[in-house]
C-alpha positions as CSV (number, residue, x, y, z in Angstrom):
1,M,55.0,144.1,89.0
2,S,54.4,144.7,85.3
3,L,56.2,142.5,82.8
4,I,58.3,145.4,81.5
5,E,59.4,146.2,85.1
6,Q,60.3,142.5,85.5
7,I,62.4,142.5,82.4
8,Y,64.5,145.4,83.7
9,D,64.6,143.9,87.1
10,A,66.2,140.8,85.5
11,A,68.5,143.0,83.5
12,F,70.3,144.1,86.7
13,D,70.0,140.6,88.4
14,R,70.7,137.6,86.1
15,Q,69.3,135.2,88.7
16,R,65.8,136.5,87.8
17,F,66.0,135.7,84.1
18,E,64.4,132.2,84.5
19,A,61.3,133.5,86.3
20,L,61.1,136.2,83.6
21,L,61.3,133.6,80.9
22,R,58.5,131.5,82.5
23,R,56.2,134.5,82.7
24,I,56.8,135.6,79.1
25,A,56.1,132.0,77.9
26,A,52.9,131.9,80.1
27,E,51.6,135.2,78.6
28,I,51.5,133.7,75.1
29,G,50.7,130.1,76.0
30,G,54.1,128.5,75.7
31,N,55.0,125.4,77.7
32,A,58.8,125.4,77.1
33,A,61.3,128.1,76.3
34,F,64.9,129.1,76.1
35,L,66.9,132.3,76.1
36,G,70.6,132.4,75.2
37,W,73.3,134.8,74.0
38,H,76.6,133.5,72.6
39,D,79.9,134.8,71.3
40,F,80.8,132.0,68.8
41,E,84.3,133.4,68.1
42,R,85.3,133.1,71.7
43,N,83.1,130.1,72.4
44,C,81.3,131.6,75.4
45,G,77.9,132.7,76.4
46,F,74.9,132.0,78.7
47,D,71.7,130.0,78.4
48,I,68.4,129.7,80.3
49,Q,65.7,127.2,79.5
50,F,62.8,125.4,81.1
51,G,60.2,122.8,80.0
52,N,62.6,121.0,77.6
53,D,63.3,117.3,78.2
54,P,67.0,117.0,79.1
55,A,67.3,113.7,77.2
56,W,66.1,115.4,74.0
57,L,68.4,118.3,74.5
58,Q,71.3,115.9,74.7
59,R,70.1,114.1,71.6
60,Y,70.0,117.4,69.8
61,V,73.6,118.2,70.7
62,E,74.9,114.7,69.9
63,H,73.0,114.1,66.7
64,F,70.2,116.3,65.5
65,A,72.1,119.7,65.5
66,E,73.9,118.8,62.3
67,H,70.5,117.8,60.7
68,D,68.6,120.9,61.9
69,V,67.0,122.2,58.7
70,L,65.1,124.9,60.5
71,R,68.2,126.7,62.1
72,P,69.4,128.3,58.8
73,I,65.9,129.6,58.2
74,L,65.6,131.1,61.7
75,V,69.2,132.6,61.6
76,D,68.2,134.5,58.4
77,V,65.3,136.2,60.2
78,P,66.1,139.9,60.7
79,E,67.1,141.1,64.2
80,G,64.2,141.8,66.4
81,V,61.5,140.1,64.3
82,P,59.4,137.4,65.9
83,A,59.1,134.4,63.5
84,P,56.8,131.4,64.4
85,V,58.2,128.3,62.7
86,A,54.8,126.5,62.2
87,P,54.4,127.8,58.6
88,H,57.6,126.0,57.7
89,F,56.2,122.7,59.0
90,Q,53.9,122.7,56.0
91,R,56.7,122.6,53.5
92,K,57.2,119.1,52.0
93,E,61.0,119.2,52.3
94,I,60.8,120.0,56.0
95,Q,58.2,117.3,56.7
96,E,60.4,114.7,54.9
97,S,63.6,115.7,56.7
98,H,65.3,113.5,59.3
99,F,65.2,116.4,61.8
100,Y,61.4,116.9,61.5
101,R,60.6,113.2,61.7
102,G,63.1,112.3,64.4
103,F,63.1,115.4,66.6
104,I,60.0,117.6,66.0
105,V,57.3,115.0,65.7
106,P,58.2,112.7,68.6
107,Q,58.2,115.7,71.0
108,Q,54.9,117.0,69.6
109,I,56.3,120.4,68.9
110,V,53.5,122.4,67.2
111,D,55.3,125.8,67.0
112,N,58.3,127.8,68.1
113,M,58.2,131.6,68.4
114,A,61.8,132.4,67.6
115,V,63.4,135.9,67.8
116,N,67.0,137.0,67.0
117,L,67.3,139.5,69.8
118,I,70.9,140.4,68.8
119,K,72.4,139.5,65.5
120,R,75.9,140.7,64.7
121,P,79.0,139.1,63.2
122,G,80.2,136.3,65.6
123,M,77.5,137.0,68.2
124,I,73.8,136.2,68.5
125,A,71.2,136.3,71.2
126,T,68.0,134.2,70.7
127,L,64.6,133.7,72.3
128,G,62.5,130.7,71.6
129,I,59.1,129.9,73.1
130,L,57.6,126.5,72.2
131,R,54.2,125.0,72.1
132,M,53.9,121.3,72.5
133,G,51.1,118.7,72.6
134,E,47.5,119.6,71.7
135,L,48.1,123.4,71.6
136,A,47.3,125.6,68.5
137,V,50.0,127.4,66.6
138,F,50.9,131.0,67.5
139,D,48.6,133.7,66.0
140,H,49.0,137.3,65.0
141,A,48.1,138.5,68.5
142,D,50.9,136.4,70.0
143,V,53.4,137.8,67.5
144,A,52.3,141.3,68.3
145,R,52.6,140.7,72.1
146,I,56.2,139.4,71.7
147,S,57.0,142.3,69.3
148,E,56.2,144.7,72.1
149,L,58.6,143.0,74.5
150,V,61.6,142.5,72.0
151,P,63.2,145.9,72.4
152,H,63.1,145.7,76.2
153,L,64.5,142.1,76.2
154,T,67.3,143.2,73.9
155,R,68.2,146.0,76.2
156,A,68.1,143.7,79.2
157,V,70.6,141.3,77.5
158,L,72.9,144.2,76.7
159,I,72.6,145.7,80.2
160,Q,73.4,142.3,81.7
161,S,76.5,141.8,79.6
162,R,77.7,145.3,80.4
163,L,77.3,144.7,84.1
164,I,79.3,141.5,83.9
165,D,82.0,143.4,81.9
166,G,82.1,145.9,84.7
167,E,82.5,143.2,87.3
168,N,85.3,141.7,85.3
169,T,87.0,145.0,84.9
170,A,86.9,145.7,88.7
171,D,87.9,142.1,89.4
172,G,90.9,142.3,87.0
173,F,92.2,145.5,88.7
174,R,91.5,144.0,92.2
175,Q,93.2,140.7,91.4
176,S,96.2,142.3,89.7
177,S,96.7,144.8,92.5
178,N,96.9,142.1,95.2
179,G,100.6,142.1,96.1
180,A,101.3,144.5,93.2
181,R,104.9,145.4,92.2
182,D,106.1,148.6,90.7
183,H,104.1,148.3,87.5
184,I,101.2,146.2,86.0
185,V,100.4,145.5,82.4
186,L,97.0,143.9,81.6
187,L,97.0,141.7,78.5
188,S,94.1,140.3,76.4
189,K,93.9,136.7,75.2
190,D,95.9,137.6,72.1
191,A,98.6,139.3,74.1
192,T,97.5,142.9,73.3
193,I,98.1,145.5,75.9
194,L,94.8,146.7,77.6
195,E,96.3,148.7,80.4
196,I,99.8,150.1,81.0
197,D,101.0,153.1,83.0
198,T,102.8,156.1,81.4
199,Q,106.2,155.4,83.0
200,L,106.3,151.8,82.0
201,S,105.0,152.7,78.5
202,G,108.1,155.0,78.1
203,I,110.4,152.2,79.3
204,L,109.0,149.6,77.0
205,G,108.1,151.8,74.0
206,L,104.6,150.1,74.0
207,N,101.1,151.6,74.4
208,V,97.5,150.4,75.0
209,G,96.4,148.5,71.9
210,N,99.9,147.3,71.0
211,P,100.7,143.6,70.8
212,I,103.7,142.8,73.0
213,G,105.2,140.9,70.1
214,R,108.6,139.3,70.0
215,S,110.3,142.1,72.0
216,I,112.5,141.3,75.0
217,F,109.7,142.2,77.3
218,G,107.2,140.3,75.2
219,K,109.2,137.1,75.3
220,A,109.7,137.4,79.0
221,A,106.0,138.0,79.6
222,M,105.0,135.1,77.5
223,D,107.6,132.9,79.2
224,A,106.2,134.0,82.6
225,I,102.7,133.0,81.4
226,S,103.6,129.7,80.0
227,T,106.0,128.6,82.8
228,G,104.3,130.2,85.8
229,D,107.7,131.4,87.0
230,A,109.2,134.9,87.4
231,V,111.2,135.9,84.4
232,I,113.9,138.6,84.0
233,A,113.8,140.9,81.0
234,E,116.9,143.0,80.5
235,L,116.3,146.1,78.5
236,T,119.2,148.1,77.1
237,G,118.6,151.8,76.7
238,S,119.9,154.1,73.9
239,D,122.6,155.3,76.4
240,G,123.7,151.7,77.1
241,T,122.1,151.5,80.5
242,I,120.4,148.3,81.4
243,T,117.0,148.1,83.1
244,R,116.1,144.8,84.6
245,L,112.4,144.0,84.9
246,L,111.2,141.0,87.0
247,C,108.0,139.8,85.2
248,E,105.4,137.6,87.0
249,A,102.2,136.5,85.2
250,Q,98.9,136.2,87.0
251,E,95.9,134.6,85.2
252,L,92.7,136.5,85.8
253,E,89.4,134.7,86.4
254,R,86.7,135.8,84.0
255,N,82.9,135.5,84.0
256,R,82.1,134.1,80.6
257,L,79.1,136.3,80.1
258,G,81.4,139.4,80.2
259,D,82.9,138.2,76.9
260,L,79.7,139.5,75.2
261,S,80.8,143.0,75.8
262,T,82.4,144.9,72.9
263,N,85.5,145.4,75.2
264,Q,88.2,142.9,75.3
265,A,88.6,141.1,78.6
266,A,91.9,141.0,80.5
267,T,93.2,137.5,80.7
268,H,96.6,138.1,82.4
269,A,98.2,140.7,84.5
270,I,102.0,141.0,84.3
271,H,103.5,142.3,87.5
272,I,106.7,144.1,86.9
273,G,109.3,145.2,89.5
274,I,110.8,144.0,92.8
275,V,108.4,145.4,95.5
276,D,106.4,142.7,97.2
277,R,104.2,144.8,99.4
278,Q,100.4,144.7,99.0
279,R,98.9,147.9,97.8
280,T,95.7,149.5,99.0
281,I,93.7,152.5,97.6
282,A,93.7,155.8,99.5
283,Y,89.9,156.3,99.3
284,A,89.9,159.2,101.7
285,A,92.4,161.1,99.6
286,M,90.5,160.3,96.5
287,A,87.2,161.5,98.1
288,K,88.8,164.7,99.2
289,S,90.4,165.3,95.8
290,Y,87.0,165.1,94.0
291,R,84.9,166.6,96.8
292,L,82.8,163.5,97.3
293,T,80.2,163.4,100.1
294,P,80.6,160.8,102.8
295,T,77.9,158.7,101.2
296,E,79.5,158.9,97.8
297,A,82.8,157.9,99.3
298,R,81.2,154.8,100.8
299,V,79.6,153.9,97.4
300,L,82.9,154.5,95.6
301,E,84.8,152.1,98.0
302,A,82.0,149.5,97.8
303,A,81.9,149.6,94.0
304,V,85.7,149.3,93.5
305,E,86.3,146.8,96.2
306,Q,83.4,144.5,95.5
307,G,83.1,145.0,91.8
308,D,79.4,144.2,92.1
309,L,77.2,147.0,90.6
310,I,74.1,145.0,91.3
311,L,74.4,144.6,95.1
312,I,76.0,147.9,96.1
313,G,72.8,149.1,97.6
314,E,72.1,146.0,99.6
315,K,75.7,146.0,101.0
316,L,75.3,149.7,102.1
317,G,71.7,149.4,103.2
318,M,70.2,151.7,100.6
319,A,67.8,151.2,97.7
320,R,69.4,150.0,94.4
321,P,68.2,153.1,92.4
322,T,69.7,155.3,95.2
323,A,73.0,153.6,94.9
324,R,73.1,153.9,91.2
325,T,72.2,157.6,91.5
326,H,75.2,158.1,93.8
327,L,77.5,156.2,91.4
328,H,76.5,158.4,88.5
329,R,77.2,161.5,90.6
330,I,80.7,160.1,91.3
331,Y,81.2,159.6,87.6
332,D,80.3,163.3,87.1
333,K,82.5,164.6,89.9
334,T,85.5,162.5,88.9
335,G,85.1,163.1,85.2
336,T,85.0,159.4,84.4
337,S,82.9,157.8,81.6
338,G,81.7,154.8,83.5
339,F,82.6,152.0,85.9
340,A,85.7,150.7,84.1
341,D,87.1,154.3,83.8
342,L,86.4,154.9,87.5
343,C,88.4,151.8,88.4
344,R,91.3,153.0,86.4
345,L,91.2,156.3,88.2
346,A,90.9,154.6,91.6
347,Y,94.0,152.5,91.0
348,R,96.1,155.6,90.5
349,F,95.5,156.2,94.2
350,V,97.2,153.0,95.2
351,R,99.3,153.4,98.4
352,A,102.9,152.3,98.2
353,R,103.0,151.2,101.9
354,G,99.6,149.5,102.5
355,N,97.6,151.2,105.2
356,S,100.6,153.1,106.8
357,I,100.9,156.8,106.4
């Protein structure tokens, strides 16, 4: 398998990133490396590393991070540009720094090929490949080789974050529909509405993108979240009629890597109503409505129920590219723009009485 193929293989299977990182390091003679992407505003992200002494990593976190005179220099490097740090080791102020003498020299770090794969406000993805011991510094050929790989690595990181976001979206819908009541509202961490159906939107006077605020419903929803109990919200209409909504909050588990997506993640589902029956999706009716083939219907159900875009093919006994091809045909036939949009459509086919007709 070529290195480019291995990069994209890892893009769709995050368990393969460590082997990929080892191979990239080996290609340019590195004996330690790390790859990480982080959303600093939400304090989340993902890291892979090998070859680094865990004791020194701990010392860095506990002490040397605040003395790292190289970090500001590397952060300022433009996105996608490989930047070996060895030239900076020749600067007097670097050599005399506590960080250089206490962290770099004892580990015999001779160079670090650093790349800002993603560099945007509040978010950064970085690659670092180290040479330690008696090795020479990185040369122009090494920089050129990494430069060839950078666009592909950046795409791999973005693909992986999108896949996780898709899994989170499906999981949010699946969790929130388990024992669903009349209506469901999906809320973000800052209590902004991410999903709401048209009927409930009319009742509450709120739409997607609106904060629930200090309204009667908003107070009930926040009370339900904070107490874990069901809370009644009594809404008085313009004609004096009272609508009573029973609000129950459900915290949704999230994969931290999904937070790297540009989409906000749903943190809570507010179940509204009095119906306690579990809902299921009428996949046969959906397949008939959109004229899906039997195979496409199987892929649709596997995708929505499992929320796992990576392993659909394995679960159905078909090649991964074949499963993805079927999924894109489903997008075309249903007029959906992607996996999250397909999930939203599927949950409009929720049955009111479980599996009964």
